C-alpha positions as CSV (number, residue, x, y, z in Angstrom):
1,M,10.8,80.2,4.1
2,K,10.7,82.0,0.8
3,I,12.2,85.5,0.9
4,A,11.9,88.5,-1.4
5,V,14.3,91.4,-1.1
6,F,13.4,94.8,-2.4
7,D,16.1,97.2,-3.5
8,V,19.4,95.4,-2.6
9,S,21.6,98.5,-3.4
10,H,20.9,99.7,0.2
11,W,24.3,99.9,2.0
12,H,22.9,97.7,4.9
13,F,21.8,94.9,2.7
14,P,25.2,93.0,2.7
15,L,25.0,92.9,6.5
16,Y,22.0,90.6,6.3
17,L,23.7,88.0,4.0
18,P,24.7,85.6,6.8
19,A,21.1,85.1,7.8
20,L,19.9,84.8,4.2
21,R,22.2,81.8,3.8
22,D,20.7,79.9,6.8
23,P,19.3,76.4,6.3
24,G,15.6,76.5,5.3
25,I,15.9,80.1,3.9
26,E,15.4,80.5,0.1
27,V,15.7,83.9,-1.6
28,V,13.4,83.6,-4.5
29,G,13.9,87.0,-6.0
30,I,15.5,90.5,-5.6
31,S,14.9,93.9,-7.1
32,D,17.3,96.9,-7.5
33,T,15.7,100.1,-8.7
34,A,19.1,101.8,-8.3
35,S,20.7,99.4,-10.8
36,F,23.8,99.3,-8.7
37,A,24.3,96.0,-6.9
38,G,21.5,93.8,-8.3
39,A,23.5,91.7,-10.8
40,R,26.2,91.0,-8.2
41,V,23.7,90.0,-5.5
42,S,21.7,87.9,-7.9
43,D,24.9,85.9,-8.5
44,Q,25.8,85.7,-4.8
45,L,22.4,84.3,-3.8
46,D,21.7,82.4,-7.1
47,C,18.3,84.0,-7.4
48,K,16.4,85.9,-10.0
49,L,16.8,89.7,-10.4
50,Y,13.5,91.4,-11.2
51,S,13.4,94.5,-13.3
52,S,11.1,96.4,-10.9
53,N,9.5,96.2,-7.4
54,E,6.2,95.7,-9.1
55,D,7.4,92.6,-10.9
56,L,8.9,91.2,-7.7
57,L,5.6,91.8,-5.9
58,K,4.0,89.3,-8.3
59,E,6.3,86.5,-7.0
60,D,5.2,83.9,-4.5
61,F,7.1,84.5,-1.2
62,D,6.5,84.2,2.6
63,F,8.5,87.1,4.0
64,A,10.0,90.3,2.5
65,L,12.9,92.6,3.3
66,V,12.4,96.3,2.3
67,F,15.4,98.5,1.6
68,S,13.9,101.1,-0.7
69,R,14.4,104.8,-0.8
70,H,12.7,106.4,2.2
71,S,10.3,108.2,-0.2
72,E,9.1,104.9,-1.6
73,M,9.0,102.8,1.5
74,A,5.4,103.6,2.7
75,G,3.9,102.7,-0.7
76,L,5.7,99.4,-0.9
77,A,4.9,98.6,2.7
78,G,1.2,99.3,2.0
79,R,1.3,96.8,-0.9
80,L,2.8,94.1,1.2
81,I,0.4,94.7,4.1
82,G,-2.5,94.6,1.6
83,R,-1.3,91.1,0.6
84,G,-0.9,90.0,4.2
85,I,2.8,89.3,3.8
86,P,5.0,89.8,6.9
87,F,8.2,91.8,6.4
88,L,11.2,93.6,7.8
89,I,11.6,97.2,6.7
90,E,14.6,99.4,7.3
91,K,14.2,102.5,9.4
92,P,12.8,105.1,9.0
93,C,10.0,103.2,7.2
94,G,8.7,106.3,5.3
95,L,9.6,109.8,4.4
96,N,7.8,111.4,7.4
97,L,5.7,110.8,10.5
98,Q,2.4,110.9,8.6
99,E,3.6,108.0,6.3
100,V,5.0,105.9,9.1
101,R,1.9,106.4,11.2
102,G,-0.2,105.4,8.2
103,I,1.5,102.1,7.6
104,R,1.6,101.3,11.4
105,Q,-2.2,101.8,11.5
106,L,-2.7,99.7,8.4
107,A,-0.5,96.9,9.7
108,E,-2.3,96.8,13.0
109,K,-5.7,96.8,11.2
110,H,-4.8,93.8,9.0
111,G,-2.7,92.0,11.7
112,V,0.4,91.9,9.6
113,Y,3.8,91.3,11.3
114,V,6.3,94.1,10.5
115,S,9.7,94.4,12.2
116,V,12.1,97.4,12.1
117,P,15.8,96.7,12.7
118,F,16.6,98.9,15.7
119,I,19.6,96.6,16.0
120,I,21.1,98.2,19.2
121,R,18.2,96.4,21.0
122,V,20.0,93.1,20.3
123,S,23.5,94.4,21.1
124,D,25.9,93.7,23.9
125,L,25.4,97.3,25.0
126,A,21.7,96.9,25.5
127,S,22.3,93.6,27.4
128,R,24.9,95.3,29.7
129,L,22.4,98.1,30.5
130,S,19.4,95.8,31.2
131,P,17.5,95.2,34.4
132,A,19.3,91.8,34.6
133,E,22.5,93.8,35.1
134,G,20.9,96.0,37.8
135,F,20.0,98.9,35.4
136,T,16.3,99.4,36.3
137,P,14.4,101.8,33.9
138,E,13.5,104.3,36.6
139,G,17.1,104.5,37.8
140,F,18.6,106.1,34.7
141,Q,19.6,109.8,35.1
142,H,21.4,110.9,32.0
143,F,22.5,109.5,28.6
144,S,25.2,110.9,26.2
145,F,25.9,109.2,22.9
146,R,28.3,110.3,20.1
147,F,28.0,108.4,16.8
148,I,30.0,110.0,14.0
149,V,30.1,107.9,10.8
150,G,31.8,108.3,7.4
151,S,31.3,111.3,5.1
152,V,28.5,111.8,2.6
153,E,30.8,110.5,-0.1
154,R,30.3,107.0,1.1
155,Y,26.7,107.1,0.0
156,E,27.7,108.2,-3.5
157,R,30.3,105.4,-3.7
158,N,27.7,102.9,-2.7
159,G,25.1,103.9,-5.2
160,C,22.9,105.6,-2.6
161,S,23.3,109.3,-3.4
162,W,19.6,109.7,-2.8
163,M,20.5,109.7,0.9
164,L,21.8,113.2,0.4
165,N,18.6,114.6,-0.9
166,K,15.9,115.5,1.6
167,Q,13.1,114.9,-0.9
168,H,14.1,111.2,-1.0
169,A,15.8,110.7,2.4
170,G,13.7,112.9,4.7
171,G,16.8,113.7,6.8
172,G,20.5,113.1,7.4
173,S,22.7,112.0,10.1
174,L,20.2,112.5,12.9
175,L,17.6,110.5,11.1
176,N,20.0,107.8,9.8
177,V,22.1,107.1,12.9
178,G,20.7,109.1,15.7
179,I,17.4,107.3,15.5
180,H,19.0,104.2,17.0
181,F,19.8,106.1,20.2
182,I,16.4,107.7,20.4
183,D,15.0,104.2,20.4
184,L,17.5,102.9,22.8
185,I,16.8,105.7,25.4
186,A,13.0,105.0,25.1
187,S,13.6,101.3,25.4
188,L,15.9,101.4,28.4
189,T,13.7,103.8,30.3
190,S,10.3,102.4,29.2
191,A,9.2,106.1,28.8
192,P,8.6,108.0,25.6
193,I,10.6,111.1,24.7
194,I,8.4,114.2,24.9
195,H,10.6,117.3,24.6
196,V,13.6,118.0,22.4
197,S,15.9,120.8,21.3
198,A,18.4,120.4,18.4
199,Q,20.9,122.1,16.2
200,S,22.2,120.9,12.8
201,R,24.6,121.8,10.1
202,T,25.2,121.0,6.4
203,Y,28.6,121.6,4.9
204,R,28.4,120.6,1.2
205,P,26.3,123.1,-0.8
206,D,24.8,120.3,-2.9
207,V,23.7,118.2,0.1
208,T,20.2,119.0,1.5
209,V,20.3,116.9,4.7
210,D,22.1,117.4,8.0
211,E,25.7,116.3,8.0
212,Q,26.0,117.1,11.7
213,A,23.4,117.3,14.5
214,V,23.1,117.6,18.3
215,L,19.9,116.6,20.0
216,T,19.0,117.1,23.7
217,C,15.9,115.3,24.8
218,Q,13.8,114.6,27.9
219,N,11.4,111.7,28.4
220,A,8.1,111.4,30.3
221,A,10.0,110.3,33.4
222,G,12.2,113.4,33.3
223,Q,15.3,111.6,32.2
224,I,17.7,113.5,30.0
225,G,19.7,112.5,26.9
226,V,22.2,114.1,24.5
227,I,22.8,112.6,21.1
228,E,25.5,113.8,18.7
229,T,25.6,112.5,15.1
230,G,27.5,113.3,12.0
231,Y,28.8,112.3,8.5
232,L,32.2,113.6,9.4
233,Y,34.5,110.7,10.2
234,P,37.4,109.9,7.9
235,S,36.1,106.3,7.7
236,T,38.0,103.3,6.4
237,A,37.0,99.6,6.3
238,E,39.0,98.9,9.5
239,D,38.0,102.1,11.3
240,Q,34.5,103.1,10.3
241,R,33.2,105.5,13.0
242,D,33.7,107.4,16.2
243,F,31.4,106.0,18.9
244,A,31.5,106.9,22.6
245,F,28.9,107.2,25.3
246,S,28.3,107.7,29.0
247,V,25.3,106.7,31.1
248,S,24.5,107.7,34.6
249,H,22.3,105.4,36.7
250,G,21.4,105.4,40.4
251,S,23.5,102.2,40.8
252,S,26.5,102.8,38.5
253,Y,28.1,105.2,36.0
254,V,29.0,103.6,32.7
255,R,31.4,104.8,29.9
256,G,32.3,103.3,26.6
257,Y,34.8,103.9,23.8
258,A,36.6,101.7,21.3
259,D,35.9,98.2,22.5
260,Q,35.9,98.9,26.2
261,L,33.0,99.2,28.7
262,Y,33.8,100.9,32.0
263,V,31.3,100.4,34.9
264,K,31.9,102.2,38.2
265,A,29.3,101.2,40.9
266,R,28.3,103.9,43.4
267,D,29.5,101.8,46.3
268,Q,32.9,100.8,44.8
269,R,36.2,102.7,44.5
270,Q,37.4,101.0,41.3
271,A,35.7,100.7,37.9
272,R,35.3,97.4,36.1
273,S,36.5,97.3,32.5
274,T,35.4,94.7,30.0
275,T,35.6,94.2,26.2
276,V,32.3,94.7,24.3
277,E,31.4,94.4,20.6
278,Y,30.3,97.9,19.6
279,N,30.4,97.3,15.8
280,T,26.7,97.6,15.1
281,D,27.1,95.9,11.7
282,E,27.3,92.6,13.6
283,Y,23.7,92.8,14.8
284,Y,21.8,93.0,11.5
285,P,21.7,89.2,10.9
286,V,21.0,88.7,14.7
287,F,17.9,91.0,14.4
288,L,16.7,89.3,11.2
289,R,16.9,85.9,12.8
290,R,15.1,87.2,15.9
291,S,12.3,88.6,13.6
292,W,11.9,85.2,11.9
293,A,11.7,83.5,15.3
294,D,9.2,85.9,16.7
295,L,7.0,85.5,13.5
296,T,7.0,81.7,13.5
297,Q,6.3,81.6,17.3
298,G,3.5,84.1,17.1
299,R,5.2,86.8,19.1
300,P,5.0,90.5,18.3
301,P,8.1,92.1,16.7
302,F,10.9,92.8,19.2
303,A,10.9,96.3,17.5
304,G,8.3,97.3,15.0
305,L,6.3,100.2,13.5
306,R,5.2,101.6,16.9
307,E,8.8,102.0,17.9
308,A,9.6,103.5,14.5
309,E,6.7,105.9,14.8
310,H,7.9,107.1,18.2
311,A,11.4,107.7,16.9
312,I,10.3,109.5,13.8
313,A,8.1,111.8,15.9
314,V,11.2,112.7,18.0
315,I,13.2,113.3,14.8
316,E,10.6,115.6,13.3
317,A,10.4,117.6,16.5
318,A,14.2,117.9,16.5
319,Y,14.2,119.1,12.9
320,R,11.6,121.7,13.8
321,S,13.8,122.8,16.6
322,A,16.9,123.1,14.5
323,A,14.9,125.1,11.9
324,N,14.0,127.5,14.7
325,G,17.4,128.0,16.2
326,G,17.2,125.3,18.7
327,A,13.9,126.4,20.3
328,P,12.4,123.6,22.4
329,Q,9.7,121.5,20.8
330,T,7.1,119.1,22.1
331,V,7.0,115.7,20.4
332,E,3.8,114.7,18.7
333,H,2.8,111.2,19.8
334,A,-0.3,109.4,18.7
335,P,-2.6,108.2,21.6
């Protein structure tokens, strides 16, 4: 399979490298409009660095990875769809709901495979909360997730300062990390989120996206979730984030922190404790390999543009709520 990678300066790109070195995978070209990591990645993968996305689009390839600025994603996605080329595109897939809905409709019209790496779907956590473990969708009662990552300065250090500008990024911590838990709640419950209320804050005067946010949501089944996000953690390579959660289900109560998962069944006095991999960085190559397998075997994406559209609709409703002092908002979903 010949692979083209667009905009390799995205901070997630290095996480995909293990899969891109798989047997039978050939990276034929990369682009880097940020002019930050391109030369280094070109050497790592022994492939050509193209001067622009337009030049790379002229190359012959079978599958693409899209890591562009959010404000440029929809345009590039549309070009790939027009050529009938399957691809993986990082969330949020566009600057706003209108753009994401547009490329979803275009991909469906042309029958082009597009996957979106909602990587928690392939995580140990999702497996432990699955029906196979006794967690039926209708049995969930309440979700609480806290995911606080490194400060805004990490984007500047990694050549992605555009992530701090709403015109290019569309949103901040809620969009960037909270979106995964919006998708997880919808996935586990098999019900769309329909009502939200949110608050957000920005601390640096030159940053125009949220550095902190709290979202409360309710889905069509009446199940409730709370998601806290932030760019506030004093992150280091060995200690990158603060992640904790609790989930109430009719069968069990589940808590997680550090590398531990605590499950206390309703009919047992003692909780069970097991070690779980919560480092989400581990799951990007897993998701990419799953995308390739789904594509070659004719299956729909494990997570794709419809899931992205749902999540972005929730995010936009949350930002409307935050702009209105936390007033409840109804989520706009396409039929």
